C-alpha positions in Angstrom: 0.0 0.0 0.0 1.6 3.3 -1.1 0.2 5.1 2.0 2.5 2.8 4.1 5.6 3.1 2.0 8.7 4.4 3.7 9.0 7.1 1.0 5.5 7.5 -0.5 5.2 9.1 -4.0 4.7 12.9 -4.1 1.0 12.6 -5.2 0.3 10.6 -2.0 1.9 13.3 0.1 -0.2 15.9 -1.7 -3.3 13.9 -1.1 -2.5 13.5 2.6 -1.8 17.3 3.0 -5.3 18.0 1.4 -6.7 15.7 4.0 -4.8 17.4 6.8 -2.4 14.5 7.4 1.0 16.0 7.8 2.9 13.5 10.0 4.9 12.1 7.1 5.8 15.6 5.7 8.9 16.4 7.9 10.5 13.0 7.1 9.8 12.8 3.4 9.7 16.4 2.2 13.5 16.9 1.9 15.0 16.0 -1.5 17.5 13.2 -1.4 19.4 14.0 -4.5 22.2 16.5 -5.1 21.5 19.8 -3.4 20.3 22.6 -5.6 21.8 26.0 -5.0 20.3 29.5 -4.9 21.2 31.7 -7.9 20.7 35.4 -7.6 19.3 36.8 -10.9 21.8 39.4 -12.1 19.8 41.9 -14.2 19.4 45.7 -14.0 15.7 45.6 -13.1 15.7 42.7 -10.6 16.2 43.4 -6.9 18.8 41.7 -4.7 17.1 39.2 -2.4 17.5 39.7 1.4 18.6 36.9 3.7 15.1 35.8 4.6 14.1 35.6 0.9 17.3 33.7 0.0 16.6 31.2 2.8 13.0 30.6 1.5 14.3 30.0 -2.0 17.0 27.6 -0.8 14.5 25.6 1.3 12.1 25.4 -1.7 14.9 24.3 -4.0 15.6 21.2 -1.9 12.1 20.3 -0.7 9.2 18.4 -2.3 6.7 20.9 -0.9 7.2 24.4 0.5 4.7 27.1 1.7 6.1 30.6 1.6 4.1 33.2 3.6 4.5 36.9 3.9 2.4 40.1 4.3 1.5 42.1 1.2 4.5 44.0 -0.3 7.2 41.7 1.1 8.3 40.4 -2.3 6.6 37.0 -2.6 6.3 37.2 -6.4 10.0 38.4 -6.5 10.9 35.2 -4.5 8.8 33.1 -7.0 10.7 34.6 -9.9 14.1 34.0 -8.2 13.0 30.5 -7.3 12.1 29.8 -11.0 15.4 31.3 -12.1 17.4 29.1 -9.6 15.6 25.9 -10.8 16.4 26.7 -14.4 20.1 27.5 -13.6 20.2 24.2 -11.8 19.1 22.5 -15.0 15.4 22.0 -14.1 13.0 23.5 -16.7 10.4 24.5 -17.7 9.0 25.7 -14.4 5.2 26.0 -14.2 3.8 29.0 -12.3 0.1 29.1 -11.7 -2.1 31.8 -10.2 -5.7 32.1 -9.3 -6.3 35.2 -11.4 -5.1 36.7 -14.7 -3.8 39.8 -12.9 -1.5 37.6 -10.7 -0.4 35.5 -13.6 0.4 38.6 -15.7 2.4 40.2 -12.8 4.3 36.9 -12.3 5.1 36.8 -16.0 6.6 40.3 -16.0 8.6 39.6 -12.8 10.0 36.4 -14.2 10.9 38.1 -17.4 13.0 40.6 -15.3 15.3 37.7 -14.4 16.2 37.1 -18.0 14.4 33.8 -18.3 12.5 32.8 -21.4 9.0 33.0 -20.0 5.8 32.1 -21.8 2.3 33.2 -20.8 -0.5 30.8 -21.6 -3.9 32.5 -22.1 -7.5 31.3 -22.4 -9.0 31.7 -25.8 -11.2 34.7 -24.7 -8.2 36.5 -23.0 -6.0 36.0 -26.0 -8.1 38.5 -28.0 -7.4 41.3 -25.4 -4.3 43.4 -26.0 -2.2 43.9 -22.9 1.4 44.4 -21.8 2.1 40.6 -21.6 1.4 40.1 -25.3 5.2 39.7 -26.1 5.2 36.6 -23.9 2.1 34.7 -25.2 2.4 31.5 -27.0 0.8 33.1 -30.1 3.2 36.0 -30.3 6.2 33.8 -29.8 5.0 31.3 -32.3 4.5 34.0 -34.9 8.0 35.3 -34.3 9.5 31.8 -34.5 7.5 30.1 -37.2 6.3 33.1 -39.2 3.9 32.7 -42.1 3.8 29.0 -41.6 2.0 29.5 -38.3 0.1 32.7 -39.2 -1.6 31.1 -42.2 -3.3 28.7 -39.7 -4.6 31.5 -37.6 -6.4 33.0 -40.6 -8.6 29.8 -40.9 -12.2 30.6 -40.1 -13.0 29.0 -36.8 -16.5 28.3 -38.0 -15.1 25.9 -40.7 -14.4 23.3 -38.0 -11.0 22.7 -39.4 -9.6 20.4 -36.7 -6.4 19.8 -38.6 -5.6 23.6 -38.4 -6.4 23.7 -34.7 -4.1 20.7 -34.0 -1.3 22.2 -36.0 -1.6 25.5 -34.1 -1.5 23.5 -30.9 1.6 21.6 -32.0 3.4 24.8 -32.8 2.5 26.4 -29.5 3.5 23.3 -27.6 7.0 23.6 -29.1 7.1 27.1 -27.7 6.2 25.8 -24.2 8.6 22.9 -24.3 11.5 25.2 -25.3 10.8 27.8 -22.6 12.4 28.2 -19.2 9.1 29.1 -17.4 5.4 29.0 -18.1 2.9 31.3 -16.4 -0.8 30.7 -16.5 -4.0 30.6 -14.4 -4.9 27.5 -12.5 -7.9 26.9 -14.8 -5.9 27.4 -18.0 -3.3 24.9 -16.7 -5.9 22.2 -17.3 -6.5 23.3 -20.9 -5.8 21.2 -24.0 -2.6 23.1 -24.8 -1.1 21.8 -21.5 -2.3 18.2 -22.0 0.6 15.6 -21.8 3.0 18.4 -20.7 5.4 17.3 -17.9 6.6 19.8 -15.3 9.0 18.8 -12.6 8.3 22.0 -10.7 4.9 23.7 -10.0 4.8 27.0 -8.2 1.5 28.7 -7.1 1.4 32.5 -6.7 -1.2 33.8 -4.2 -2.0 30.2 -3.3 -4.1 31.3 -0.3 -6.6 32.6 -2.9 -6.9 29.2 -4.5 -9.5 26.6 -3.6 -8.4 22.9 -3.6 -9.6 22.1 -7.1 -7.6 25.1 -8.5 -4.4 23.6 -6.9 -5.2 20.1 -8.2 -5.5 21.3 -11.8 -1.9 22.6 -11.7 -0.6 19.6 -10.0 
């Protein structure tokens, strides 16, 4: 029985945490492999982390589950961006970052971009039609830049034509963008969309997780 294993799989630990069973967490939460090290993003616009923030990132890098708490304005999203950066610099990518709202996901995208990582923002079909400051980071914009007319010609297909082949080709192009990225930002709901199907992320980070209900978290996981 996996529940009785000396080192249960991560999904069993997650299940038990949702059920309020935390007795196994201290013993099984620490990663057993080579220790990952904190890497400070060195860019003009990204702040230098303080000692408390560095400690939080270092703990998260070497734990299967970490909850980082802090009052508003203490730099939690900055910590998330630095955490994603450190994972990538340690060879683990892409890193999935989920948020409960589009506002939080957009802010996380902009902050991660300040680290210099190749960040991708996944949007719902309705949000994709709205112009915003995160447009340069969307899968559509990046696919147009990378694949050019080959991709754009598929976008011009009338959606009322029920051209499934065109939709699958669009998805294949955008999945390549996701797979080649360093970090992916999206809402919890959009993380369960068709574009993310069969995608494998070794790291999932939730921004403003206290705003998420249990089903939101399970989608991203």
